[in-house]
MARDRENNU-235827 format. One record per residue (C-alpha): residue number from 1; residue in one letter; chain; x, y, z. Coordinates in pm, 1 decimal, always signed. Example, Ala and Ser with C-alpha at 12.3 -4.5 7.8 and 13.67 -1.06 7.14 Angstrom:
2
<1, A, A, <+1230.0, -450.0, +780.0>>;
<2, S, A, <+1367.0, -106.0, +714.0>>;
end
This chain:
451
<1, X, A, <-7919.8, +22828.8, -10712.2>>;
<2, X, A, <-7545.5, +22818.6, -10858.8>>;
<3, X, A, <-7347.8, +22496.2, -10853.2>>;
<4, X, A, <-7168.7, +22594.1, -10563.1>>;
<5, X, A, <-7447.0, +22746.7, -10374.7>>;
<6, X, A, <-7580.8, +22362.3, -10450.9>>;
<7, X, A, <-7289.2, +22174.1, -10346.4>>;
<8, X, A, <-7313.4, +22324.7, -10047.4>>;
<9, X, A, <-7658.6, +22293.8, -9956.7>>;
<10, X, A, <-7586.9, +21899.5, -10017.4>>;
<11, X, A, <-7297.8, +21892.5, -9791.4>>;
<12, X, A, <-7511.7, +22034.2, -9554.6>>;
<13, X, A, <-7758.4, +21807.5, -9591.9>>;
<14, X, A, <-7534.2, +21498.2, -9560.9>>;
<15, X, A, <-7356.6, +21624.9, -9230.5>>;
<16, X, A, <-7747.4, +21694.9, -9065.2>>;
<17, X, A, <-7807.8, +21307.2, -9209.2>>;
<18, X, A, <-7494.7, +21168.4, -8979.4>>;
<19, X, A, <-7584.8, +21364.7, -8699.2>>;
<20, X, A, <-7939.5, +21356.6, -8643.4>>;
<21, X, A, <-8120.5, +21177.0, -8357.4>>;
<22, X, A, <-8425.2, +21009.4, -8428.6>>;
<23, X, A, <-8750.0, +21175.0, -8328.5>>;
<24, X, A, <-8928.0, +21058.8, -8008.4>>;
<25, X, A, <-9215.6, +20929.5, -8188.9>>;
<26, X, A, <-8974.5, +20735.5, -8364.4>>;
<27, X, A, <-8791.1, +20615.2, -8057.0>>;
<28, X, A, <-9144.0, +20525.8, -7921.4>>;
<29, X, A, <-9104.5, +20230.8, -8112.5>>;
<30, X, A, <-8835.4, +20075.3, -7859.2>>;
<31, X, A, <-9035.7, +19841.5, -7635.9>>;
<32, X, A, <-9319.2, +19806.9, -7903.4>>;
<33, X, A, <-9218.3, +19698.7, -8245.1>>;
<34, X, A, <-8875.7, +19695.9, -8156.8>>;
<35, X, A, <-8736.0, +19536.2, -7908.0>>;
<36, X, A, <-8488.9, +19754.4, -7620.3>>;
<37, X, A, <-8172.2, +19751.6, -7870.2>>;
<38, X, A, <-8353.7, +19815.7, -8223.7>>;
<39, X, A, <-8409.1, +19462.8, -8367.7>>;
<40, X, A, <-8756.3, +19373.5, -8517.6>>;
<41, X, A, <-8975.9, +19227.3, -8187.7>>;
<42, X, A, <-9160.5, +19032.1, -8435.1>>;
<43, X, A, <-9092.9, +18683.6, -8634.9>>;
<44, X, A, <-9086.1, +18661.7, -8955.3>>;
<45, X, A, <-9347.9, +18506.3, -9208.2>>;
<46, X, A, <-9193.2, +18177.4, -9275.9>>;
<47, X, A, <-9187.7, +18124.3, -8906.5>>;
<48, X, A, <-8809.3, +18015.7, -8912.6>>;
<49, X, A, <-8707.6, +18320.0, -8751.3>>;
<50, X, A, <-8867.9, +18382.3, -8397.6>>;
<51, X, A, <-9032.2, +18651.7, -8215.4>>;
<52, X, A, <-8804.2, +18817.8, -7959.1>>;
<53, X, A, <-8931.0, +18670.9, -7628.0>>;
<54, X, A, <-8687.7, +18796.7, -7371.1>>;
<55, X, A, <-8358.8, +18609.9, -7479.4>>;
<56, X, A, <-8190.2, +18313.5, -7302.7>>;
<57, X, A, <-8337.4, +18382.2, -6872.5>>;
<58, X, A, <-8061.7, +18161.7, -6722.7>>;
<59, X, A, <-7787.7, +17926.1, -6756.5>>;
<60, X, A, <-7857.5, +17568.2, -6892.4>>;
<61, X, A, <-7806.2, +17301.8, -6663.1>>;
<62, X, A, <-7419.7, +17185.3, -6632.6>>;
<63, X, A, <-7300.3, +17524.5, -6640.9>>;
<64, X, A, <-7097.1, +17592.9, -6339.2>>;
<65, X, A, <-7075.8, +17922.5, -6166.0>>;
<66, X, A, <-6754.9, +18133.2, -6206.9>>;
<67, X, A, <-6654.9, +17868.2, -6523.2>>;
<68, X, A, <-6487.5, +18006.0, -6873.7>>;
<69, X, A, <-6697.0, +17698.6, -7014.4>>;
<70, X, A, <-7012.7, +17748.9, -7115.6>>;
<71, X, A, <-7214.1, +17419.3, -7187.5>>;
<72, X, A, <-7468.2, +17453.8, -7518.5>>;
<73, X, A, <-7822.7, +17523.0, -7425.2>>;
<74, X, A, <-7906.4, +17395.9, -7761.9>>;
<75, X, A, <-7683.9, +17070.8, -7772.5>>;
<76, X, A, <-7941.6, +16842.0, -7870.0>>;
<77, X, A, <-8050.5, +17014.7, -8223.0>>;
<78, X, A, <-8025.9, +16886.2, -8537.6>>;
<79, X, A, <-7934.3, +17062.7, -8868.9>>;
<80, X, A, <-8299.9, +17183.0, -9043.9>>;
<81, X, A, <-8154.7, +17213.7, -9361.4>>;
<82, X, A, <-7807.3, +17177.9, -9486.3>>;
<83, X, A, <-7662.3, +17359.6, -9796.2>>;
<84, X, A, <-7400.0, +17234.8, -9994.7>>;
<85, X, A, <-7235.8, +17307.6, -10357.9>>;
<86, X, A, <-7460.2, +17028.1, -10511.2>>;
<87, X, A, <-7763.7, +17209.2, -10347.2>>;
<88, X, A, <-7714.1, +17594.2, -10323.5>>;
<89, X, A, <-7939.1, +17689.0, -10624.5>>;
<90, X, A, <-8195.6, +17932.7, -10502.5>>;
<91, X, A, <-8036.5, +17975.2, -10166.9>>;
<92, X, A, <-7759.6, +18238.8, -10298.7>>;
<93, X, A, <-7968.4, +18541.0, -10218.0>>;
<94, X, A, <-7921.8, +18452.7, -9823.7>>;
<95, X, A, <-7555.9, +18343.1, -9779.6>>;
<96, X, A, <-7322.3, +18594.0, -9803.8>>;
<97, X, A, <-7101.3, +18582.8, -10097.8>>;
<98, X, A, <-6763.5, +18455.8, -9869.6>>;
<99, X, A, <-6997.3, +18170.1, -9782.1>>;
<100, X, A, <-7107.4, +18071.6, -10171.0>>;
<101, X, A, <-6726.9, +18070.4, -10268.1>>;
<102, X, A, <-6652.1, +17838.3, -10016.8>>;
<103, X, A, <-6947.1, +17600.9, -10092.9>>;
<104, X, A, <-6833.4, +17652.8, -10454.6>>;
<105, X, A, <-6475.0, +17559.2, -10405.9>>;
<106, X, A, <-6495.8, +17254.6, -10143.4>>;
<107, X, A, <-6692.3, +16982.8, -10188.1>>;
<108, X, A, <-6639.1, +16881.1, -9806.4>>;
<109, X, A, <-6774.0, +17218.5, -9684.6>>;
<110, X, A, <-7098.0, +17274.1, -9568.6>>;
<111, X, A, <-7373.2, +17470.5, -9395.6>>;
<112, X, A, <-7587.2, +17277.6, -9122.4>>;
<113, X, A, <-7866.0, +17526.7, -9087.3>>;
<114, X, A, <-7992.0, +17517.2, -8722.4>>;
<115, X, A, <-8337.6, +17608.8, -8553.2>>;
<116, X, A, <-8304.9, +17995.8, -8484.5>>;
<117, X, A, <-8261.9, +18129.8, -8145.4>>;
<118, X, A, <-8285.7, +18456.5, -8023.4>>;
<119, X, A, <-8064.0, +18430.2, -7698.6>>;
<120, X, A, <-7912.4, +18769.5, -7676.8>>;
<121, X, A, <-8027.3, +18970.1, -7351.5>>;
<122, X, A, <-7905.6, +19285.3, -7226.8>>;
<123, X, A, <-7867.3, +19429.1, -6844.3>>;
<124, X, A, <-8103.4, +19687.6, -6810.7>>;
<125, X, A, <-7906.1, +19943.3, -6717.3>>;
<126, X, A, <-7789.3, +19880.1, -7103.7>>;
<127, X, A, <-8113.7, +19948.4, -7223.8>>;
<128, X, A, <-8234.5, +20201.6, -7028.7>>;
<129, X, A, <-7923.4, +20369.9, -7181.5>>;
<130, X, A, <-8014.8, +20279.1, -7519.8>>;
<131, X, A, <-8392.0, +20437.9, -7458.9>>;
<132, X, A, <-8204.1, +20759.1, -7415.1>>;
<133, X, A, <-7914.5, +20684.0, -7669.9>>;
<134, X, A, <-8207.7, +20685.6, -7927.9>>;
<135, X, A, <-8297.8, +21087.2, -7899.2>>;
<136, X, A, <-7935.7, +21186.4, -7750.7>>;
<137, X, A, <-7652.9, +21023.6, -7918.2>>;
<138, X, A, <-7524.6, +21190.0, -8208.4>>;
<139, X, A, <-7276.3, +21081.1, -8490.5>>;
<140, X, A, <-6950.8, +21368.4, -8527.5>>;
<141, X, A, <-6721.7, +21454.2, -8754.7>>;
<142, X, A, <-6885.5, +21250.6, -9074.4>>;
<143, X, A, <-7010.2, +20980.8, -8857.3>>;
<144, X, A, <-6618.8, +20932.3, -8753.1>>;
<145, X, A, <-6701.7, +21020.4, -8382.0>>;
<146, X, A, <-7009.6, +21005.3, -8160.7>>;
<147, X, A, <-7143.6, +21193.8, -7906.8>>;
<148, X, A, <-7392.8, +21245.0, -7587.4>>;
<149, X, A, <-7375.8, +20861.0, -7601.9>>;
<150, X, A, <-7414.9, +20639.7, -7277.2>>;
<151, X, A, <-7287.1, +20321.4, -7219.5>>;
<152, X, A, <-7537.8, +20095.9, -7438.2>>;
<153, X, A, <-7658.9, +20083.6, -7824.5>>;
<154, X, A, <-7583.0, +20495.0, -7965.0>>;
<155, X, A, <-7821.5, +20422.7, -8247.5>>;
<156, X, A, <-8077.4, +20150.8, -8197.5>>;
<157, X, A, <-8291.2, +20296.1, -8515.8>>;
<158, X, A, <-7986.1, +20372.6, -8729.5>>;
<159, X, A, <-8043.9, +20608.5, -9048.7>>;
<160, X, A, <-7711.9, +20573.8, -9147.4>>;
<161, X, A, <-7358.6, +20328.9, -9211.0>>;
<162, X, A, <-7166.8, +20500.1, -8973.7>>;
<163, X, A, <-7432.0, +20448.6, -8737.0>>;
<164, X, A, <-7468.8, +20121.1, -8760.3>>;
<165, X, A, <-7088.6, +20028.8, -8752.6>>;
<166, X, A, <-7089.4, +20275.1, -8473.9>>;
<167, X, A, <-7361.9, +19969.5, -8290.5>>;
<168, X, A, <-7145.3, +19754.6, -8346.7>>;
<169, X, A, <-6792.8, +19885.3, -8214.8>>;
<170, X, A, <-6946.9, +20031.1, -7918.8>>;
<171, X, A, <-7177.1, +19713.9, -7845.1>>;
<172, X, A, <-7201.5, +19543.9, -7503.2>>;
<173, X, A, <-6937.7, +19258.7, -7401.0>>;
<174, X, A, <-6984.2, +19238.2, -7024.1>>;
<175, X, A, <-6719.2, +19483.1, -6810.6>>;
<176, X, A, <-6358.9, +19301.0, -6877.2>>;
<177, X, A, <-6248.5, +18983.3, -6922.5>>;
<178, X, A, <-5948.0, +18737.4, -7021.7>>;
<179, X, A, <-5820.8, +18398.4, -7181.3>>;
<180, X, A, <-5537.4, +18235.4, -7332.9>>;
<181, X, A, <-5581.4, +18170.6, -7709.0>>;
<182, X, A, <-5447.5, +18006.3, -7995.1>>;
<183, X, A, <-5414.7, +18154.1, -8336.5>>;
<184, X, A, <-5346.3, +17895.2, -8672.9>>;
<185, X, A, <-5291.2, +17923.2, -9011.8>>;
<186, X, A, <-5375.1, +17659.1, -9277.1>>;
<187, X, A, <-5209.9, +17644.4, -9580.0>>;
<188, X, A, <-5341.8, +17605.3, -9963.3>>;
<189, X, A, <-5230.1, +17250.0, -9903.8>>;
<190, X, A, <-5454.3, +17209.6, -9591.0>>;
<191, X, A, <-5101.0, +17229.1, -9373.1>>;
<192, X, A, <-5148.5, +17370.9, -9004.8>>;
<193, X, A, <-4914.2, +17610.1, -8821.7>>;
<194, X, A, <-4925.6, +17779.4, -8522.7>>;
<195, X, A, <-4965.5, +18131.6, -8572.1>>;
<196, X, A, <-4930.1, +18273.8, -8249.5>>;
<197, X, A, <-5066.9, +18199.5, -7876.3>>;
<198, X, A, <-5142.1, +18440.1, -7622.2>>;
<199, X, A, <-5322.5, +18580.2, -7332.3>>;
<200, X, A, <-5529.7, +18848.3, -7329.5>>;
<201, X, A, <-5727.0, +19067.4, -7160.4>>;
<202, X, A, <-5994.2, +19334.8, -7292.1>>;
<203, X, A, <-6202.3, +19596.0, -7066.1>>;
<204, X, A, <-6458.6, +19793.5, -7164.9>>;
<205, X, A, <-6457.2, +20165.4, -6976.9>>;
<206, X, A, <-6802.2, +20304.4, -7052.9>>;
<207, X, A, <-6941.3, +19956.5, -6960.8>>;
<208, X, A, <-6874.8, +20026.8, -6561.7>>;
<209, X, A, <-7176.2, +20080.3, -6351.1>>;
<210, X, A, <-7031.9, +20359.9, -6221.0>>;
<211, X, A, <-6994.6, +20541.0, -6512.3>>;
<212, X, A, <-7305.4, +20704.4, -6534.4>>;
<213, X, A, <-7217.8, +21031.6, -6723.0>>;
<214, X, A, <-7242.4, +21015.0, -7139.4>>;
<215, X, A, <-6906.2, +20961.1, -7319.9>>;
<216, X, A, <-6639.1, +21261.0, -7338.8>>;
<217, X, A, <-6531.7, +21232.4, -7716.7>>;
<218, X, A, <-6200.8, +21140.5, -7587.2>>;
<219, X, A, <-6294.3, +20878.6, -7339.1>>;
<220, X, A, <-6183.1, +20500.9, -7423.5>>;
<221, X, A, <-6434.7, +20268.1, -7485.5>>;
<222, X, A, <-6173.5, +19976.9, -7563.3>>;
<223, X, A, <-5842.9, +19863.0, -7410.2>>;
<224, X, A, <-5660.0, +19585.5, -7471.4>>;
<225, X, A, <-5339.4, +19405.3, -7335.1>>;
<226, X, A, <-5166.9, +19087.9, -7461.4>>;
<227, X, A, <-4867.7, +18923.2, -7400.8>>;
<228, X, A, <-4753.7, +18632.9, -7674.8>>;
<229, X, A, <-4631.0, +18290.4, -7535.4>>;
<230, X, A, <-4577.4, +18109.7, -7852.8>>;
<231, X, A, <-4386.6, +18043.9, -8098.0>>;
<232, X, A, <-4067.3, +18071.5, -7970.2>>;
<233, X, A, <-3946.9, +18418.1, -8197.6>>;
<234, X, A, <-4217.6, +18559.2, -8047.8>>;
<235, X, A, <-4313.3, +18501.1, -7703.8>>;
<236, X, A, <-4296.0, +18764.6, -7456.1>>;
<237, X, A, <-4414.2, +19018.7, -7700.5>>;
<238, X, A, <-4653.0, +19255.6, -7556.7>>;
<239, X, A, <-4911.1, +19540.5, -7698.0>>;
<240, X, A, <-5147.5, +19689.7, -7552.2>>;
<241, X, A, <-5421.9, +19946.3, -7753.4>>;
<242, X, A, <-5698.8, +20221.1, -7653.1>>;
<243, X, A, <-5922.9, +20344.6, -7878.0>>;
<244, X, A, <-6149.0, +20633.8, -7787.0>>;
<245, X, A, <-6489.5, +20758.7, -7849.6>>;
<246, X, A, <-6371.2, +21009.3, -8104.0>>;
<247, X, A, <-6037.9, +20900.4, -8291.8>>;
<248, X, A, <-6032.2, +21248.0, -8508.8>>;
<249, X, A, <-6001.7, +21378.1, -8131.1>>;
<250, X, A, <-5795.8, +21066.8, -7978.4>>;
<251, X, A, <-5629.9, +20859.7, -8216.6>>;
<252, X, A, <-5616.6, +20486.8, -8164.3>>;
<253, X, A, <-5295.2, +20453.1, -7898.1>>;
<254, X, A, <-5069.2, +20147.5, -7912.6>>;
<255, X, A, <-4762.4, +20013.7, -7714.0>>;
<256, X, A, <-4551.2, +19727.7, -7828.3>>;
<257, X, A, <-4294.2, +19558.7, -7649.6>>;
<258, X, A, <-4037.8, +19354.9, -7755.3>>;
<259, X, A, <-3806.8, +19137.2, -7576.5>>;
<260, X, A, <-3504.9, +19180.4, -7771.5>>;
<261, X, A, <-3490.9, +19569.0, -7707.3>>;
<262, X, A, <-3603.2, +19549.1, -7365.1>>;
<263, X, A, <-3877.7, +19865.7, -7377.8>>;
<264, X, A, <-4214.0, +19954.0, -7463.4>>;
<265, X, A, <-4212.1, +20147.4, -7746.4>>;
<266, X, A, <-4505.0, +20374.4, -7924.0>>;
<267, X, A, <-4620.5, +20173.0, -8242.9>>;
<268, X, A, <-4885.4, +20379.9, -8481.7>>;
<269, X, A, <-4875.0, +20153.3, -8742.4>>;
<270, X, A, <-5090.6, +19955.9, -8547.1>>;
<271, X, A, <-5424.4, +19982.2, -8748.6>>;
<272, X, A, <-5607.2, +19942.2, -9053.9>>;
<273, X, A, <-5458.9, +19746.4, -9327.4>>;
<274, X, A, <-5136.9, +19687.6, -9164.9>>;
<275, X, A, <-5072.4, +19276.1, -9173.1>>;
<276, X, A, <-5174.5, +19181.7, -8861.2>>;
<277, X, A, <-4892.6, +18989.9, -8665.9>>;
<278, X, A, <-5103.7, +18803.9, -8448.9>>;
<279, X, A, <-5243.5, +18599.3, -8713.6>>;
<280, X, A, <-4889.3, +18561.5, -8904.5>>;
<281, X, A, <-4992.3, +18806.3, -9169.2>>;
<282, X, A, <-5339.6, +18655.4, -9273.6>>;
<283, X, A, <-5567.1, +18921.7, -9184.2>>;
<284, X, A, <-5523.6, +19334.8, -9115.5>>;
<285, X, A, <-5535.8, +19487.1, -8789.0>>;
<286, X, A, <-5876.4, +19630.9, -8878.2>>;
<287, X, A, <-6020.6, +19283.8, -8950.3>>;
<288, X, A, <-6039.3, +19176.8, -8597.5>>;
<289, X, A, <-6364.8, +19133.7, -8460.2>>;
<290, X, A, <-6474.1, +19219.7, -8866.5>>;
<291, X, A, <-6440.7, +19535.0, -8801.0>>;
<292, X, A, <-6220.1, +19778.8, -8532.9>>;
<293, X, A, <-6096.2, +20085.8, -8548.3>>;
<294, X, A, <-6120.8, +20431.0, -8687.1>>;
<295, X, A, <-6401.4, +20463.2, -8963.2>>;
<296, X, A, <-6224.1, +20744.0, -9146.8>>;
<297, X, A, <-6095.1, +20568.2, -9459.9>>;
<298, X, A, <-6392.3, +20439.2, -9591.3>>;
<299, X, A, <-6822.8, +20568.9, -9739.9>>;
<300, X, A, <-7025.1, +20355.0, -9520.7>>;
<301, X, A, <-7336.1, +20262.8, -9653.5>>;
<302, X, A, <-7647.8, +20154.5, -9500.7>>;
<303, X, A, <-7784.7, +19914.3, -9751.6>>;
<304, X, A, <-8090.2, +19763.3, -9533.0>>;
<305, X, A, <-8150.0, +19447.3, -9366.3>>;
<306, X, A, <-8161.6, +19086.0, -9495.5>>;
<307, X, A, <-8266.4, +18756.5, -9391.5>>;
<308, X, A, <-7954.0, +18563.4, -9409.8>>;
<309, X, A, <-7801.4, +18268.8, -9297.2>>;
<310, X, A, <-7487.3, +18323.3, -9056.7>>;
<311, X, A, <-7259.5, +18140.6, -8753.1>>;
<312, X, A, <-7460.7, +18170.5, -8432.2>>;
<313, X, A, <-7493.3, +18028.9, -8096.9>>;
<314, X, A, <-7104.3, +17874.1, -8127.5>>;
<315, X, A, <-7025.8, +17673.9, -7860.4>>;
<316, X, A, <-6943.3, +17357.0, -7993.1>>;
<317, X, A, <-6665.5, +17610.7, -8130.5>>;
<318, X, A, <-6617.0, +17769.9, -7816.6>>;
<319, X, A, <-6532.2, +17473.5, -7649.6>>;
<320, X, A, <-6339.1, +17240.6, -7888.0>>;
<321, X, A, <-6006.7, +17094.1, -7701.9>>;
<322, X, A, <-5894.5, +16971.1, -7972.0>>;
<323, X, A, <-5728.1, +17213.8, -8212.3>>;
<324, X, A, <-5678.0, +16908.7, -8514.8>>;
<325, X, A, <-6070.5, +16846.2, -8491.6>>;
<326, X, A, <-6134.6, +17209.5, -8594.0>>;
<327, X, A, <-5871.4, +17293.8, -8815.1>>;
<328, X, A, <-5922.0, +17085.1, -9125.2>>;
<329, X, A, <-5773.5, +17139.4, -9488.0>>;
<330, X, A, <-5969.7, +17460.3, -9709.0>>;
<331, X, A, <-6175.0, +17534.9, -9388.9>>;
<332, X, A, <-6309.0, +17445.6, -9068.6>>;
<333, X, A, <-6443.3, +17146.7, -8985.2>>;
<334, X, A, <-6815.9, +17195.9, -8995.3>>;
<335, X, A, <-6909.5, +16968.0, -8762.0>>;
<336, X, A, <-6811.9, +17236.4, -8531.1>>;
<337, X, A, <-7000.9, +17530.0, -8707.7>>;
<338, X, A, <-7388.3, +17632.7, -8622.1>>;
<339, X, A, <-7549.3, +17796.8, -8860.2>>;
<340, X, A, <-7863.0, +18008.5, -8825.9>>;
<341, X, A, <-8101.6, +18250.2, -8995.2>>;
<342, X, A, <-8146.4, +18578.0, -8874.8>>;
<343, X, A, <-8222.1, +18932.6, -8964.0>>;
<344, X, A, <-7881.3, +19150.9, -8989.6>>;
<345, X, A, <-7808.8, +19522.6, -9100.7>>;
<346, X, A, <-7645.8, +19498.6, -9441.9>>;
<347, X, A, <-7323.8, +19759.8, -9474.8>>;
<348, X, A, <-7143.9, +19855.5, -9775.6>>;
<349, X, A, <-6805.9, +20006.9, -9717.6>>;
<350, X, A, <-6593.3, +20163.2, -10000.2>>;
<351, X, A, <-6249.4, +20340.9, -10011.2>>;
<352, X, A, <-6295.7, +20730.5, -10024.4>>;
<353, X, A, <-6049.8, +20847.1, -10282.6>>;
<354, X, A, <-5731.3, +20938.6, -10196.1>>;
<355, X, A, <-5726.5, +20705.9, -9867.0>>;
<356, X, A, <-5517.1, +20356.0, -9889.1>>;
<357, X, A, <-5607.5, +20036.7, -9792.7>>;
<358, X, A, <-5599.0, +19674.3, -9983.2>>;
<359, X, A, <-5951.4, +19690.7, -9967.7>>;
<360, X, A, <-6172.6, +19860.4, -10182.0>>;
<361, X, A, <-6462.6, +19742.4, -10114.4>>;
<362, X, A, <-6638.1, +19524.9, -9755.2>>;
<363, X, A, <-6972.8, +19449.8, -9711.4>>;
<364, X, A, <-7098.4, +19369.7, -9300.2>>;
<365, X, A, <-7363.3, +19188.8, -9153.9>>;
<366, X, A, <-7444.5, +19284.0, -8817.8>>;
<367, X, A, <-7707.6, +19113.4, -8623.9>>;
<368, X, A, <-7992.5, +19318.5, -8544.6>>;
<369, X, A, <-8034.0, +19126.7, -8169.2>>;
<370, X, A, <-7696.9, +19199.9, -8046.5>>;
<371, X, A, <-7521.6, +19425.6, -8358.7>>;
<372, X, A, <-7242.3, +19203.2, -8369.0>>;
<373, X, A, <-7047.2, +19204.9, -8703.8>>;
<374, X, A, <-7103.0, +18844.9, -8755.6>>;
<375, X, A, <-6955.7, +18821.6, -9124.4>>;
<376, X, A, <-6792.1, +19048.6, -9410.1>>;
<377, X, A, <-6629.4, +18981.9, -9743.6>>;
<378, X, A, <-6313.4, +19197.6, -9874.5>>;
<379, X, A, <-6299.4, +19317.6, -10203.2>>;
<380, X, A, <-5977.3, +19424.1, -10372.2>>;
<381, X, A, <-5933.7, +19716.6, -10570.2>>;
<382, X, A, <-6032.3, +19555.2, -10919.9>>;
<383, X, A, <-6373.3, +19409.2, -10730.3>>;
<384, X, A, <-6282.8, +19105.8, -10708.8>>;
<385, X, A, <-6381.7, +18898.9, -10384.0>>;
<386, X, A, <-6054.3, +18896.2, -10170.0>>;
<387, X, A, <-6090.6, +18764.0, -9811.9>>;
<388, X, A, <-6426.0, +18689.0, -9634.5>>;
<389, X, A, <-6447.8, +18700.0, -9237.4>>;
<390, X, A, <-6634.4, +18523.2, -9008.6>>;
<391, X, A, <-6727.1, +18616.3, -8621.5>>;
<392, X, A, <-6861.8, +18251.1, -8415.4>>;
<393, X, A, <-7075.6, +18441.0, -8173.9>>;
<394, X, A, <-7213.5, +18320.5, -7811.6>>;
<395, X, A, <-7405.4, +18419.3, -7539.3>>;
<396, X, A, <-7255.0, +18447.4, -7213.6>>;
<397, X, A, <-7585.8, +18401.9, -7016.4>>;
<398, X, A, <-7387.3, +18377.5, -6672.3>>;
<399, X, A, <-7276.8, +18765.0, -6761.6>>;
<400, X, A, <-7541.4, +18919.6, -7009.0>>;
<401, X, A, <-7303.6, +18973.9, -7243.0>>;
<402, X, A, <-7227.7, +18907.1, -7629.8>>;
<403, X, A, <-6873.9, +18671.2, -7710.3>>;
<404, X, A, <-6712.6, +18653.8, -8053.4>>;
<405, X, A, <-6353.1, +18519.1, -8008.5>>;
<406, X, A, <-6368.3, +18230.8, -8279.2>>;
<407, X, A, <-6267.0, +18443.2, -8571.6>>;
<408, X, A, <-6167.0, +18308.1, -8934.7>>;
<409, X, A, <-6104.9, +18449.9, -9222.3>>;
<410, X, A, <-6032.9, +18278.0, -9532.6>>;
<411, X, A, <-5778.7, +18412.4, -9804.4>>;
<412, X, A, <-5942.1, +18314.8, -10191.1>>;
<413, X, A, <-5636.4, +18467.2, -10372.6>>;
<414, X, A, <-5396.1, +18209.8, -10151.4>>;
<415, X, A, <-5638.0, +17949.0, -10093.5>>;
<416, X, A, <-5507.5, +18015.8, -9687.1>>;
<417, X, A, <-5743.5, +18062.0, -9390.8>>;
<418, X, A, <-5688.8, +18193.6, -9026.2>>;
<419, X, A, <-5870.9, +18084.8, -8733.3>>;
<420, X, A, <-5793.8, +18337.5, -8464.3>>;
<421, X, A, <-5913.7, +18289.9, -8089.2>>;
<422, X, A, <-5931.3, +17918.8, -7987.9>>;
<423, X, A, <-5968.1, +17918.3, -7616.6>>;
<424, X, A, <-6073.5, +17569.8, -7558.7>>;
<425, X, A, <-5795.3, +17397.1, -7479.7>>;
<426, X, A, <-5718.2, +17694.1, -7215.8>>;
<427, X, A, <-6023.0, +17675.9, -7008.3>>;
<428, X, A, <-6269.1, +17910.3, -7219.6>>;
<429, X, A, <-6334.4, +18244.3, -7128.3>>;
<430, X, A, <-6319.6, +18465.8, -6770.4>>;
<431, X, A, <-6521.3, +18765.3, -6685.8>>;
<432, X, A, <-6313.5, +18967.6, -6434.7>>;
<433, X, A, <-6279.4, +19282.4, -6259.1>>;
<434, X, A, <-6153.8, +19550.5, -6416.7>>;
<435, X, A, <-5771.5, +19565.6, -6350.3>>;
<436, X, A, <-5639.7, +19808.0, -6192.1>>;
<437, X, A, <-5506.0, +20197.2, -6350.5>>;
<438, X, A, <-5140.6, +20083.5, -6279.5>>;
<439, X, A, <-5163.1, +19749.9, -6478.9>>;
<440, X, A, <-5270.3, +19950.9, -6791.2>>;
<441, X, A, <-4919.0, +20163.2, -6784.4>>;
<442, X, A, <-4663.6, +20117.2, -7037.4>>;
<443, X, A, <-4418.5, +19960.8, -6777.4>>;
<444, X, A, <-4677.5, +19734.6, -6701.2>>;
<445, X, A, <-4703.7, +19580.2, -7036.2>>;
<446, X, A, <-4292.5, +19546.9, -6987.3>>;
<447, X, A, <-4353.1, +19395.9, -6707.0>>;
<448, X, A, <-4588.1, +19109.6, -6866.6>>;
<449, X, A, <-4346.9, +19038.8, -7142.0>>;
<450, X, A, <-4052.8, +18971.8, -6970.1>>;
<451, X, A, <-3919.1, +18653.1, -7065.2>>;
end
């Protein structure tokens, strides 16, 4: 076999590895040794991660049906472990690079580790679809797209990094919700400033119970519409974005409304490493939700699964109403952040040759129970830690969905950080019926942004 033939065979094997679904024998692990979404059902050897027993079955006392505020079901618990820069030794392997850096840099930063709860329980339809996806769904176009997938986890027994990332992108978040929120930047001196405030709608069309067919390549799986309310110079701006199941077939569509121009225009640069004005440039567009958008600029390597201490069950942060209580110099107030030990999938993303991005490498940590990306470390082209992100997950027990509205990104070069998604001052998060199709038109975006 000559060199050319060897290269061709290697390429074919790689393509097959990306596209192959699991065997029926492997799929039978779901509901047996694995949960219905592919997590390990058993607890860990130390007993610090419990067995999965079905998730949080019902809302806690004090929850008011229809309310955007969700009481903390574990409010009375105390940390079982507190990690600071002084007792970090021996714990490094269970902390992300960003968490370790924060502990080393800032004496006031600490990690309060609470008992682990495996709260997430998805609707039965999602679980049934996941079982079908296990043997039918496939990655396409080198892992950039997905085919033969129903609404559910497309790859509950993942074989590649791309499959894990697609599980994150297609994670169940309900069908539609809305919230008002604030985004705050804190500079290296500890001075906070309002980056933006806005009202956002998010919808997940494939999660519609009436959508019972496998997704087509150009089907939209996520769409969002937001209107900026503050600061004054940005009030009235609007943005609307659609993401499809295969961005190689149907790239992201984005429309922007600018009050000064009184018109809606296409905005093709709202993706990848373009600075996100919603965070006043403190993050890229694809930093939102830890990662979003197309997978075509990085090679995603599945490193494996690890036990890691990550943000989880963030009801205190979700319900916080006073910004000054949460946003402190150098980092969030540790009193508002709950950390738990969970098994996460670790994926390393390396920038492809010839592709452009401000990050040369990224490491993602994706929760096994929800497929939510909980944290990431971003490195520059020299391999130096540049930024780190954390998404603060809550389980919306009233609708059996996950939510990660409070996103924080730390910039280790500038010493600044950004918190996006603080909705407590505005009554939290409300799940709603999907908007009418006309409300997703460019004309509707201009109407919403008029001031």
